[in-house]
OpenMM code with the backbone's topology and positions (N, CA, C; nanometers):
from openmm import Vec3, app, unit

residues = "UNK UNK UNK UNK UNK UNK UNK UNK UNK UNK UNK UNK UNK UNK UNK UNK UNK UNK UNK UNK UNK UNK UNK UNK UNK UNK UNK UNK UNK UNK UNK UNK UNK UNK UNK UNK UNK UNK UNK UNK UNK UNK UNK UNK UNK UNK UNK UNK UNK UNK UNK UNK UNK UNK UNK UNK UNK UNK UNK UNK UNK UNK UNK UNK UNK UNK UNK UNK UNK UNK UNK UNK UNK UNK UNK UNK UNK UNK UNK UNK UNK UNK UNK UNK UNK UNK UNK UNK UNK UNK UNK UNK UNK UNK UNK UNK UNK UNK UNK UNK UNK UNK UNK UNK UNK UNK UNK".split()
positions = [
    Vec3(0.0826, -0.1193, 0.0000),
    Vec3(0.0000, 0.0000, 0.0000),
    Vec3(0.0865, 0.1250, 0.0000),
    Vec3(0.1872, 0.1268, 0.0848),
    Vec3(0.2754, 0.2415, 0.0933),
    Vec3(0.3522, 0.2604, -0.0368),
    Vec3(0.3912, 0.1495, -0.0991),
    Vec3(0.4666, 0.1596, -0.2239),
    Vec3(0.3799, 0.2170, -0.3360),
    Vec3(0.2518, 0.1845, -0.3399),
    Vec3(0.1652, 0.2414, -0.4436),
    Vec3(0.1449, 0.3910, -0.4222),
    Vec3(0.1383, 0.4346, -0.2979),
    Vec3(0.1236, 0.5780, -0.2699),
    Vec3(0.2495, 0.6517, -0.3143),
    Vec3(0.3673, 0.5920, -0.2865),
    Vec3(0.4925, 0.6556, -0.3283),
    Vec3(0.5027, 0.6615, -0.4797),
    Vec3(0.4626, 0.5538, -0.5469),
    Vec3(0.4662, 0.5536, -0.6925),
    Vec3(0.3723, 0.6588, -0.7490),
    Vec3(0.2545, 0.6697, -0.6920),
    Vec3(0.1559, 0.7673, -0.7399),
    Vec3(0.2079, 0.9093, -0.7192),
    Vec3(0.2727, 0.9336, -0.6063),
    Vec3(0.3248, 1.0678, -0.5817),
    Vec3(0.4412, 1.0982, -0.6753),
    Vec3(0.5244, 0.9961, -0.7094),
    Vec3(0.6339, 1.0170, -0.8043),
    Vec3(0.5803, 1.0482, -0.9434),
    Vec3(0.4792, 0.9757, -0.9849),
    Vec3(0.4199, 1.0000, -1.1168),
    Vec3(0.3593, 1.1390, -1.1211),
    Vec3(0.2877, 1.1737, -1.0143),
    Vec3(0.2245, 1.3053, -1.0110),
    Vec3(0.3314, 1.4147, -1.0096),
    Vec3(0.4390, 1.3953, -0.9351),
    Vec3(0.5457, 1.4940, -0.9276),
    Vec3(0.6146, 1.5071, -1.0621),
    Vec3(0.6409, 1.3952, -1.1284),
    Vec3(0.7094, 1.4016, -1.2570),
    Vec3(0.6216, 1.4685, -1.3617),
    Vec3(0.4896, 1.4437, -1.3572),
    Vec3(0.4007, 1.5090, -1.4533),
    Vec3(0.3938, 1.6591, -1.4286),
    Vec3(0.3882, 1.7000, -1.2992),
    Vec3(0.3777, 1.8429, -1.2712),
    Vec3(0.5082, 1.9136, -1.3071),
    Vec3(0.6225, 1.8461, -1.2902),
    Vec3(0.7485, 1.9112, -1.3264),
    Vec3(0.7606, 1.9225, -1.4776),
    Vec3(0.7092, 1.8239, -1.5507),
    Vec3(0.7110, 1.8327, -1.6971),
    Vec3(0.6200, 1.9448, -1.7420),
    Vec3(0.5055, 1.9555, -1.6794),
    Vec3(0.4121, 2.0610, -1.7176),
    Vec3(0.4681, 2.1982, -1.6832),
    Vec3(0.5425, 2.2071, -1.5748),
    Vec3(0.5975, 2.3365, -1.5338),
    Vec3(0.7042, 2.3838, -1.6312),
    Vec3(0.7790, 2.2916, -1.6892),
    Vec3(0.8865, 2.3301, -1.7799),
    Vec3(0.8487, 2.3127, -1.9263),
    Vec3(0.7260, 2.2953, -1.9536),
    Vec3(0.6808, 2.2770, -2.0910),
    Vec3(0.6905, 2.4089, -2.1656),
    Vec3(0.7265, 2.4012, -2.2933),
    Vec3(0.7361, 2.5228, -2.3751),
    Vec3(0.6026, 2.5585, -2.4387),
    Vec3(0.5043, 2.4752, -2.4172),
    Vec3(0.3738, 2.5012, -2.4753),
    Vec3(0.3001, 2.6117, -2.3999),
    Vec3(0.3351, 2.6301, -2.2741),
    Vec3(0.2654, 2.7328, -2.1964),
    Vec3(0.3097, 2.8709, -2.2420),
    Vec3(0.2191, 2.9649, -2.2453),
    Vec3(0.2584, 3.1004, -2.2847),
    Vec3(0.3439, 3.1640, -2.1754),
    Vec3(0.4448, 3.2406, -2.2172),
    Vec3(0.5334, 3.3079, -2.1219),
    Vec3(0.4631, 3.4288, -2.0635),
    Vec3(0.4850, 3.4486, -1.9349),
    Vec3(0.4286, 3.5668, -1.8699),
    Vec3(0.5196, 3.6859, -1.8979),
    Vec3(0.4596, 3.7961, -1.9255),
    Vec3(0.5402, 3.9162, -1.9462),
    Vec3(0.5731, 3.9767, -1.8106),
    Vec3(0.6977, 4.0123, -1.7941),
    Vec3(0.7408, 4.0750, -1.6693),
    Vec3(0.6926, 4.2194, -1.6681),
    Vec3(0.6423, 4.2642, -1.5559),
    Vec3(0.5992, 4.4040, -1.5506),
    Vec3(0.7193, 4.4970, -1.5619),
    Vec3(0.7030, 4.6057, -1.6304),
    Vec3(0.8096, 4.7037, -1.6482),
    Vec3(0.8219, 4.7852, -1.5197),
    Vec3(0.9465, 4.8004, -1.4744),
    Vec3(0.9702, 4.8746, -1.3505),
    Vec3(0.9432, 5.0220, -1.3728),
    Vec3(0.8656, 5.0782, -1.2841),
    Vec3(0.8398, 5.2211, -1.2855),
    Vec3(0.8756, 5.2744, -1.1483),
    Vec3(0.9659, 5.3721, -1.1421),
    Vec3(1.0041, 5.4242, -1.0111),
    Vec3(0.8849, 5.4886, -0.9427),
    Vec3(0.8835, 5.4826, -0.8111),
    Vec3(0.7695, 5.5424, -0.7405),
    Vec3(0.7671, 5.6937, -0.7602),
    Vec3(0.6499, 5.7460, -0.7693),
    Vec3(0.6363, 5.8905, -0.7875),
    Vec3(0.6539, 5.9579, -0.6521),
    Vec3(0.7257, 6.0706, -0.6491),
    Vec3(0.7445, 6.1385, -0.5205),
    Vec3(0.6123, 6.1928, -0.4686),
    Vec3(0.5923, 6.1729, -0.3391),
    Vec3(0.4648, 6.2141, -0.2815),
    Vec3(0.4619, 6.3635, -0.2527),
    Vec3(0.5784, 6.4233, -0.2227),
    Vec3(0.5812, 6.5663, -0.1973),
    Vec3(0.6969, 6.6282, -0.2753),
    Vec3(0.6894, 6.7552, -0.3086),
    Vec3(0.7963, 6.8163, -0.3882),
    Vec3(0.9266, 6.8241, -0.3086),
    Vec3(1.0383, 6.8280, -0.3830),
    Vec3(1.1690, 6.8341, -0.3187),
    Vec3(1.1874, 6.9665, -0.2464),
    Vec3(1.2503, 6.9585, -0.1314),
    Vec3(1.2822, 7.0764, -0.0533),
    Vec3(1.4025, 7.1450, -0.1184),
    Vec3(1.3987, 7.2759, -0.1452),
    Vec3(1.5126, 7.3411, -0.2117),
    Vec3(1.6394, 7.3378, -0.1261),
    Vec3(1.6257, 7.3429, 0.0056),
    Vec3(1.7440, 7.3353, 0.0910),
    Vec3(1.8089, 7.1976, 0.0800),
    Vec3(1.7268, 7.0951, 0.0789),
    Vec3(1.7785, 6.9588, 0.0669),
    Vec3(1.8469, 6.9410, -0.0684),
    Vec3(1.7871, 6.9963, -0.1732),
    Vec3(1.8476, 6.9849, -0.3063),
    Vec3(1.9822, 7.0569, -0.3109),
    Vec3(1.9907, 7.1737, -0.2447),
    Vec3(2.1172, 7.2486, -0.2432),
    Vec3(2.2265, 7.1684, -0.1738),
    Vec3(2.1962, 7.1164, -0.0544),
    Vec3(2.2979, 7.0430, 0.0189),
    Vec3(2.3262, 6.9063, -0.0423),
    Vec3(2.2320, 6.8522, -0.1146),
    Vec3(2.2575, 6.7270, -0.1845),
    Vec3(2.3570, 6.7509, -0.2970),
    Vec3(2.3458, 6.8663, -0.3623),
    Vec3(2.4366, 6.8994, -0.4716),
    Vec3(2.5719, 6.9494, -0.4205),
    Vec3(2.5699, 7.0359, -0.3208),
    Vec3(2.6920, 7.1031, -0.2792),
    Vec3(2.7408, 7.0624, -0.1407),
    Vec3(2.6828, 6.9619, -0.0809),
    Vec3(2.7211, 6.9211, 0.0544),
    Vec3(2.8636, 6.8695, 0.0622),
    Vec3(2.9032, 6.7839, -0.0303),
    Vec3(3.0383, 6.7284, -0.0282),
    Vec3(3.1439, 6.8355, -0.0516),
    Vec3(3.1279, 6.9237, -0.1506),
    Vec3(3.2296, 7.0284, -0.1671),
    Vec3(3.2381, 7.1222, -0.0472),
    Vec3(3.1244, 7.1556, 0.0122),
    Vec3(3.1265, 7.2431, 0.1301),
    Vec3(3.1992, 7.1737, 0.2449),
    Vec3(3.1703, 7.0471, 0.2666),
    Vec3(3.2367, 6.9718, 0.3728),
    Vec3(3.3872, 6.9604, 0.3452),
    Vec3(3.4230, 6.9394, 0.2197),
    Vec3(3.5639, 6.9270, 0.1830),
    Vec3(3.6387, 7.0564, 0.2137),
    Vec3(3.5819, 7.1701, 0.1757),
    Vec3(3.6449, 7.2993, 0.2017),
    Vec3(3.6531, 7.3238, 0.3518),
    Vec3(3.5471, 7.2898, 0.4251),
    Vec3(3.5465, 7.3088, 0.5698),
    Vec3(3.6576, 7.2278, 0.6356),
    Vec3(3.6703, 7.1011, 0.5999),
    Vec3(3.7722, 7.0176, 0.6625),
    Vec3(3.9131, 7.0573, 0.6201),
    Vec3(3.9299, 7.1040, 0.4961),
    Vec3(4.0612, 7.1535, 0.4543),
    Vec3(4.0978, 7.2787, 0.5336),
    Vec3(4.0014, 7.3684, 0.5556),
    Vec3(4.0266, 7.4885, 0.6348),
    Vec3(4.0591, 7.4511, 0.7795),
    Vec3(3.9877, 7.3553, 0.8344),
    Vec3(4.0133, 7.3103, 0.9707),
    Vec3(4.1536, 7.2510, 0.9828),
    Vec3(4.1923, 7.1701, 0.8867),
    Vec3(4.3255, 7.1101, 0.8861),
    Vec3(4.4328, 7.2182, 0.8753),
    Vec3(4.4124, 7.3152, 0.7862),
    Vec3(4.5085, 7.4242, 0.7693),
    Vec3(4.5220, 7.5036, 0.8987),
    Vec3(4.4102, 7.5333, 0.9628),
    Vec3(4.4138, 7.6055, 1.0899),
    Vec3(4.4927, 7.5279, 1.1939),
    Vec3(4.4688, 7.3975, 1.2032),
    Vec3(4.5380, 7.3166, 1.3035),
    Vec3(4.6885, 7.3141, 1.2776),
    Vec3(4.7298, 7.3023, 1.1516),
    Vec3(4.8723, 7.3006, 1.1182),
    Vec3(4.9358, 7.4352, 1.1524),
    Vec3(4.8699, 7.5453, 1.1147),
    Vec3(4.9240, 7.6778, 1.1449),
    Vec3(4.9295, 7.7026, 1.2958),
    Vec3(4.8279, 7.6597, 1.3677),
    Vec3(4.8255, 7.6771, 1.5125),
    Vec3(4.9392, 7.5990, 1.5774),
    Vec3(4.9595, 7.4745, 1.5363),
    Vec3(5.0671, 7.3932, 1.5913),
    Vec3(5.2028, 7.4568, 1.5603),
    Vec3(5.2204, 7.5042, 1.4358),
    Vec3(5.3463, 7.5667, 1.3968),
    Vec3(5.3719, 7.6926, 1.4790),
    Vec3(5.2705, 7.7750, 1.4950),
    Vec3(5.2830, 7.8977, 1.5729),
    Vec3(5.3222, 7.8663, 1.7175),
    Vec3(5.2548, 7.7690, 1.7779),
    Vec3(5.2853, 7.7334, 1.9166),
    Vec3(5.4273, 7.6774, 1.9287),
    Vec3(5.4693, 7.5994, 1.8311),
    Vec3(5.6049, 7.5429, 1.8328),
    Vec3(5.7086, 7.6537, 1.8224),
    Vec3(5.6879, 7.7489, 1.7306),
    Vec3(5.7813, 7.8602, 1.7161),
    Vec3(5.7846, 7.9469, 1.8417),
    Vec3(5.6687, 7.9698, 1.9016),
    Vec3(5.6625, 8.0500, 2.0229),
    Vec3(5.7371, 7.9805, 2.1375),
    Vec3(5.7228, 7.8492, 2.1470),
    Vec3(5.7944, 7.7748, 2.2506),
    Vec3(5.9451, 7.7815, 2.2278),
    Vec3(5.9874, 7.7722, 2.1025),
    Vec3(6.1302, 7.7824, 2.0725),
    Vec3(6.1831, 7.9214, 2.1077),
    Vec3(6.1059, 8.0251, 2.0774),
    Vec3(6.1465, 8.1621, 2.1095),
    Vec3(6.1582, 8.1812, 2.2609),
    Vec3(6.0616, 8.1323, 2.3359),
    Vec3(6.0668, 8.1434, 2.4822),
    Vec3(6.1865, 8.0674, 2.5386),
    Vec3(6.2179, 7.9529, 2.4797),
    Vec3(6.3321, 7.8746, 2.5262),
    Vec3(6.4623, 7.9512, 2.5019),
    Vec3(6.4733, 8.0144, 2.3838),
    Vec3(6.5926, 8.0945, 2.3546),
    Vec3(6.6046, 8.2120, 2.4511),
    Vec3(6.4936, 8.2791, 2.4815),
    Vec3(6.4959, 8.3909, 2.5761),
    Vec3(6.5379, 8.3442, 2.7146),
    Vec3(6.4863, 8.2308, 2.7592),
    Vec3(6.5215, 8.1772, 2.8904),
    Vec3(6.6695, 8.1388, 2.8944),
    Vec3(6.7180, 8.0785, 2.7852),
    Vec3(6.8590, 8.0400, 2.7789),
    Vec3(6.9481, 8.1632, 2.7853),
    Vec3(6.9106, 8.2686, 2.7112),
    Vec3(6.9898, 8.3925, 2.7134),
    Vec3(6.9877, 8.4555, 2.8527),
    Vec3(6.8722, 8.4583, 2.9163),
    Vec3(6.8615, 8.5146, 3.0514),
    Vec3(6.9440, 8.4326, 3.1500),
    Vec3(6.9380, 8.2995, 3.1354),
    Vec3(7.0139, 8.2117, 3.2238),
    Vec3(7.1639, 8.2336, 3.2070),
    Vec3(7.2107, 8.2478, 3.0836),
    Vec3(7.3528, 8.2720, 3.0591),
    Vec3(7.3960, 8.4068, 3.1170),
    Vec3(7.3094, 8.5074, 3.1047),
    Vec3(7.3407, 8.6382, 3.1636),
    Vec3(7.3512, 8.6306, 3.3144),
    Vec3(7.2581, 8.5600, 3.3760),
    Vec3(7.2628, 8.5457, 3.5221),
    Vec3(7.3846, 8.4652, 3.5670),
    Vec3(7.4206, 8.3600, 3.4903),
    Vec3(7.5397, 8.2822, 3.5244),
    Vec3(7.6652, 8.3682, 3.5126),
    Vec3(7.6683, 8.4545, 3.4105),
    Vec3(7.7828, 8.5466, 3.3958),
    Vec3(7.7916, 8.6420, 3.5146),
    Vec3(7.6800, 8.6963, 3.5585),
    Vec3(7.6797, 8.7850, 3.6748),
    Vec3(7.7246, 8.7094, 3.7990),
    Vec3(7.6809, 8.5849, 3.8132),
    Vec3(7.7187, 8.5039, 3.9286),
    Vec3(7.8694, 8.4792, 3.9299),
    Vec3(7.9297, 8.4478, 3.8149),
    Vec3(8.0735, 8.4256, 3.8060),
    Vec3(8.1494, 8.5540, 3.8414),
    Vec3(8.0984, 8.6672, 3.7901),
    Vec3(8.1620, 8.7965, 3.8176),
    Vec3(8.1574, 8.8265, 3.9674),
    Vec3(8.0436, 8.8023, 4.0317),
    Vec3(8.0325, 8.8262, 4.1743),
    Vec3(8.1199, 8.7291, 4.2542),
    Vec3(8.1298, 8.6034, 4.2068),
    Vec3(8.2118, 8.5042, 4.2767),
    Vec3(8.3603, 8.5449, 4.2681),
    Vec3(8.4041, 8.5958, 4.1542),
    Vec3(8.5433, 8.6390, 4.1399),
    Vec3(8.5715, 8.7605, 4.2266),
    Vec3(8.4750, 8.8533, 4.2330),
    Vec3(8.4966, 8.9743, 4.3117),
    Vec3(8.4987, 8.9454, 4.4617),
    Vec3(8.4266, 8.8445, 4.5055),
    Vec3(8.4283, 8.8107, 4.6480),
    Vec3(8.5554, 8.7344, 4.6846),
    Vec3(8.6148, 8.6591, 4.5913),
    Vec3(8.7398, 8.5879, 4.6161),
    Vec3(8.8548, 8.6873, 4.6292),
    Vec3(8.8515, 8.7969, 4.5531),
    Vec3(8.9577, 8.8970, 4.5559),
    Vec3(8.9509, 8.9772, 4.6863),
    Vec3(8.8338, 8.9956, 4.7374),
    Vec3(8.8215, 9.0795, 4.8549),
    Vec3(8.8489, 9.0095, 4.9844),
] * unit.nanometer
topology = app.Topology()
chain = topology.addChain("A")
for resn in residues:
    res = topology.addResidue(resn, chain)
    for name in ("N", "CA", "C"):
        topology.addAtom(name, app.Element.getBySymbol(name[0]), res)
């Protein structure tokens, strides 16, 4: 009994697969894609930033980078200048100290 049911299901399956792949059936036409229509008009601000957002961001980040480089350079030069001033002041004070030490040894 079970074998006849399996045979019947195989026959039915093979017939349906043949019918599914038969060239006699008419082909269905695929619907042509149509983009959805916009429900509301485009915002002019959104259109502006959509067009010019990347260039504006690029200029902004280039300006930010330039500012950071100039700021770092300025601070570095200022630190070097202060170091030179401190070194010169220190050498002057050491010279005065040596002069005073020599004058106290003589006296």
